[in-house]
C-alpha positions as CSV (number, residue, x, y, z in Angstrom):
1,X,-11.3,-3.2,-12.9
2,X,-7.8,-3.9,-11.5
3,X,-8.9,-4.0,-7.8
4,X,-12.1,-5.8,-7.1
5,X,-13.5,-6.9,-3.8
6,X,-11.9,-10.4,-4.0
7,X,-8.4,-8.9,-4.4
8,X,-9.0,-6.5,-1.5
9,X,-10.1,-9.4,0.7
10,X,-7.0,-11.4,-0.3
11,X,-4.7,-8.5,0.6
12,X,-6.5,-8.0,4.0
13,X,-6.3,-11.7,4.8
14,X,-2.6,-11.8,4.0
15,X,-1.4,-8.7,5.9
16,X,-4.2,-8.0,8.3
17,X,-5.6,-9.9,11.3
18,X,-8.6,-11.2,9.2
19,X,-10.4,-10.8,5.9
20,X,-12.4,-7.9,7.4
21,X,-9.5,-6.2,9.0
22,X,-9.4,-3.0,6.9
23,X,-8.3,-0.6,9.6
24,X,-4.9,-2.0,10.7
25,X,-1.8,-0.1,9.5
26,X,-0.4,-3.3,7.9
27,X,-3.5,-3.9,5.7
28,X,-3.7,-0.2,4.7
29,X,0.0,-0.1,3.7
30,X,-0.3,-3.4,1.8
31,X,-3.3,-2.0,-0.1
32,X,-1.5,1.3,-0.9
33,X,1.5,-0.7,-2.1
34,X,-0.6,-2.8,-4.5
35,X,-2.3,0.4,-5.9
36,X,1.0,2.2,-6.2
37,X,2.5,-0.6,-8.2
38,X,-0.5,-0.6,-10.5
39,X,-0.4,3.2,-11.1
40,X,3.4,3.0,-11.7
41,X,2.8,0.6,-14.5
42,X,0.1,2.7,-15.9
43,X,2.3,5.8,-15.9
44,X,5.1,4.0,-17.7
45,X,2.7,3.6,-20.6
46,X,0.9,7.0,-20.3
47,X,3.5,9.5,-19.4
48,X,1.2,12.5,-20.0
49,X,-1.4,11.4,-17.5
50,X,-0.8,14.2,-15.0
51,X,-3.9,13.5,-12.9
52,X,-2.8,9.9,-12.2
53,X,0.8,11.1,-11.5
54,X,-0.6,13.5,-8.8
55,X,-2.7,10.7,-7.4
56,X,0.3,8.5,-7.2
57,X,2.3,11.1,-5.4
58,X,-0.4,11.6,-2.8
59,X,-0.7,7.9,-2.3
60,X,3.0,7.5,-1.8
61,X,2.8,10.3,0.8
62,X,-0.1,8.6,2.6
63,X,1.8,5.3,2.7
64,X,4.9,7.1,4.0
65,X,2.9,8.6,6.9
66,X,1.4,5.3,7.8
67,X,4.8,3.7,7.8
68,X,6.2,6.5,10.0
69,X,3.4,6.0,12.4
70,X,4.0,2.2,12.6
71,X,7.8,2.7,13.0
72,X,7.2,5.1,15.9
73,X,4.7,2.7,17.6
74,X,6.1,-0.7,17.1
75,X,9.4,-1.2,15.3
76,X,9.1,-5.0,15.1
77,X,5.8,-4.8,13.2
78,X,7.3,-2.2,10.9
79,X,10.4,-4.3,10.1
80,X,8.2,-7.3,9.4
81,X,5.9,-5.4,7.1
82,X,8.8,-3.8,5.2
83,X,10.3,-7.3,4.7
84,X,7.0,-8.8,3.6
85,X,6.1,-6.1,1.1
86,X,9.7,-5.8,-0.2
87,X,9.9,-2.1,0.4
88,X,13.3,-0.6,0.9
89,X,14.0,1.4,4.0
């Protein structure tokens, strides 16, 4: 499996407050970014996988909503997260 518990913990340690911080916006966006990158690579090889394409679209929408929330609440945290993840905005 591409995303095991150890990888999740690593993502939460890096972007959240601690290894068990699964609720912060930064850790959720980082996890979505990792999953989006994995599904994008999968779809490059399997172009006819429509279920995964729909899941990818929904995941991008969820990440966009979380980023919008963070941008409205705290612009400095938003800018730091965008820079750390390498997202363009």
